N, C-alpha and C positions, 0 to 999 in steps of 0.2 A: 490586387493586393492593396490592401490600405496603408497609409503611412502611419497611423496611429491605432492603438487597440486598448480594450479594456482588460484590466487585470486586478486582482486582490494583491496587496503587498502589506508587509509589516516591518517597522524599524527598530521597535523596542520590544522587551520581553514582557510576556503577560498572557492572559487568556485571550482566546480569539475574539471574544466580543469586546475587549478592550483594545486590542493592538491593530486588528485588521482593518485595512481601508480600501474601499472600491474605488478605483482611480482609473485614470488613462495615461498613456505615454506613448513615445515612438515604438513602432512595432519592430521586432527583431528582423534582420535581413541577413542574406547570405552574400559573400563569404563570411565566415565567423570572424568576430573582432579579436584583434591581437591585443595583448598575449593570449595564446590559447590556454585553457584551463588545465591543471596538473593532471586530471584524469585523462586528457587527450591532448598530450604535450605536441605531438607531430601531426603534420596535416593528413587528415583522413576524410572520408565521406561525411558530410552533414546533410540534414534534412530540415526543412522549414514545414512545420505542421499546423495547420488550422485545427484547433482542438474541438472535438465534438463533446466529450464528456470527461470529467476528472472524477476520479475515485478518492473519497476521502479516507484517511487513515489517522488512527489514534496517534501514531508516531509524529504526525505534524503538530498535534497538540503538544507533545512533548517538546517538539523543535521550537514551538512559539514561547512555551513557558519556562523552558529550563536551559536551552542553548545560549551562553552568553555571546555577546556581539563579537568578540575576539575570534570566536570560531565559525563565523558566518560571514557572508556579504552584509554591506551595511543596509541595503534593502532587498528583502527576500519576498518571492511569491511562494507560497506553501504547495505542498503535495507533489508527489513523484509518479502517480498512475495515471495514465490518459489514453484515450483514443482519438483518432481524427483522420485527416486527409493531408497528404503531402502536396504542398503548393510549390516548393522549389527544391531543387537538388543541387549541391555544390561538391565538387571533387577536385583535389589538388591537381589531377591530371585531366585537363578538359577533353582529352580524347580517349579518356579510359573507357574501356568496355566492361568494367567489372562493378559498375555501380549497382547496388542492391535495389535501389528504389527509383521510382519515376514519378513525375507529377500526376496526380489523381489516385495514387495507391492509398487503400485504407489500411491504417497501421494501428498497433497499440504498443506502448512504449512505457518502460519503468526505468526512471533516473534514479541513479545511485545516490545515497547521501553524500558521498565525497563530490559530486558534481553539483547537486542542488545547493548544498551549504556553501560552497566556494564561489559559484557564479550567481546565486540567488534565483536561478531559474526553477520554475514551478509549473504546475499543470493548471492552476487556476488563471489561466491567462487565455485569451483569445488565439494568440499565436506563440509558438515556442521554437526556437532554433536549438537543435540538439545533435550530437554525433549520432550518426546513423546506426551505430552499433548498439544503441540503447533501444532500438524499435525493431519490431518484426511485423510481418503482414498480418491483417486481421483475418481470422478464419470465417468461412462463409457458414454460419450456423446461427442458431437462435439458443432431490432427496427422496428417495424412496418413501421414508417416513418422516414425518415432522412433529417434534414434541414441543408444545408450548410451554416453556419454562415458567412463564408467569402464572399458570394454573397449579404449579407444584411448589409448595413452600420449602420442601426437601427434594430438590432434583436428583441428588445422588441416590436417595432411598428410592424414588420412582424408576430410575434407571436400573437399579439392581433388581427390583421387583420385575420389571418388565423384560429384561434381557439376561437374567441369570442363567436361564436355559439355552441360550444361543448368544454367548457374549461376543462382543466385538473383536475383531483381530487387532485393531489399531484405533486409537482416538485422536483427532486433531481438534485441539482447543483454540478457538480463534479469539478468545478473550482473556483467558487466563484464571480460571477458577481453582484456587488451591484445595478447596473442599471436595471438588469433584475428582481430582488426582488423589487425594488422601484415601478415597473410599472407591478407587477404581477397581480393585479386586473383585469387587461384586458384579462387575458388567463387563471386565476387560480380561480376555483369555490369559492364562500364566504365560509370561513371556513376551505378552503384547505391549507395545510401546504407546505410552501416552505423549503425544506430541503437542506443544503448546507454543504459542506466540510469546509468552512471557508469564508475568504473575499480575493480576488485576490489582493495583494499589487502590485504597479508598479515596484518594484525591491525587491531583497532579502536583502537589508540592514536593519539594525536594526531600524531606525526611521520609515520606511514604514512598517515594520513587527508590530511594536507597534500601529501604527494607525490603521492597519487592525484588530488587537485585540480589540482596543477600539470601532470600528465600529461594530464588531461582538457582543460586549456587549450591545451596543445600540439597536441593532436589537432584541436581546433576551429579553431586560429588559424594552424597551420603550412601552408604551400602544399601542395595535393594533389598537384602534379605530381611523379612520381618522380625526375626529373632534379634537383629541388630538394630531394630528401630526403624528399618526402612518400610516404605509403602508395600513392597512385594511386586511393583510393576516399575520399569524404567521410565525415567522421564528425560524428554529430549526438547531441547529449545529450537524453534524453527525460525530461520532468519534468512534473508535474502539481501543483505546489505550491499553486496557487490555482485550481483549475478552477471553471468557471462551471456553471450549471445546465444549459446547452446542452451542454457537455462531457460531463457525467454522463449526460444523456439519450442523446447520441449513442453512447457506449460501450455503455450498457444495451441500446439499439436493436440494435447489432451482435452482442450476446450473444442477444438474442431471435430475431434472424434466423439465427443460427447461423454468422455470419461470424467470430466470435470463440468460443473455448472455454477454459473454465476447467481448466487441468490440475492435479490434486491431488497432492501429495506424500503428505500424511498428515492425519489429523484426530485431534485430541487432546481429551481431557476437560478441562472448564474448570480443575478443580483441578490439571491437569498442565501448565499453561501455561508455568510455568518450564522444564519439560523441553522442551517445544516450541521455546523459544528455544535451547536446547542443539542442537536439530536444526538450526535456522535458522541459528545463528551457526557451525556446522560448514561451511557453505557448499557443502553437497553435496545440497541439496534438489532434487527432480526436478520441482518444481511448487509450487503454493501450500501453505503450511502453515498449517492452519486449526484454530481452536479452537472446539468446540461448547460455547457459553455456555449454551445452554438444552438440558439433557439429554433432554428430551422431544420433541426435533424430529428428523425424518429428515434425510437427506443432500440432499434436494430443497429444503430451506430454505436452503442456503448459497449 
């Protein structure tokens, strides 16, 4: 275990290209420093993880550009999704037999915003010390049809023409295309749910963000019936702001059984994380944008 590690940090509000700094600092250690964070106020199992990969999320761009300093730690490392290897374990009861993890365990973790914002802890660091409840063991594993949306000027029309005879039972929109939802009756069965991570704003500015929030609420609250001006299909927002341990285990279990697959857009070197955000911010990623934090690991560690 090294005494120092590399990490990406930001202290001011702005776009990633302006506020992110690639730096080094003291590596985290166990036991956790006092006072304990509000999301884990009582002593419990903590783990130290050597990060292999960090998954970038658009939410981190919003965190950097919109969240005021008074609502977060003075210095923050972005991102909440990671995979890696446990290098140390701490439990308040040194003789406890109930520790979930041991050194050498491969894990995946998702940090809730309540922990990341308050502590400044993030996945774009070589080491992270986190409550063990935010991690689960990584499964031993490695879309039936792919539509290249860049080839279709009117994607909704293409989906309607291609799938009208065999419409989808449900749709999961990982970017937030309002136009796709508005025309979903042409390719989504009656009663089928259109589930979206939100509404894609034209920019990361506050006015566009607020307009997107208003549109989300209209989608949720407006009557579904078309004769009342609704789309005809229910819209549901997808969010895991405070996932439980059971939620994490459920998702990882589906990955292990092959029920879910991670679609990669690209993998970036740790030193190029700022460039990876340019790719993500362009809103044309075709899957997860990943950063290889540990240059010595292979793709199977993500």
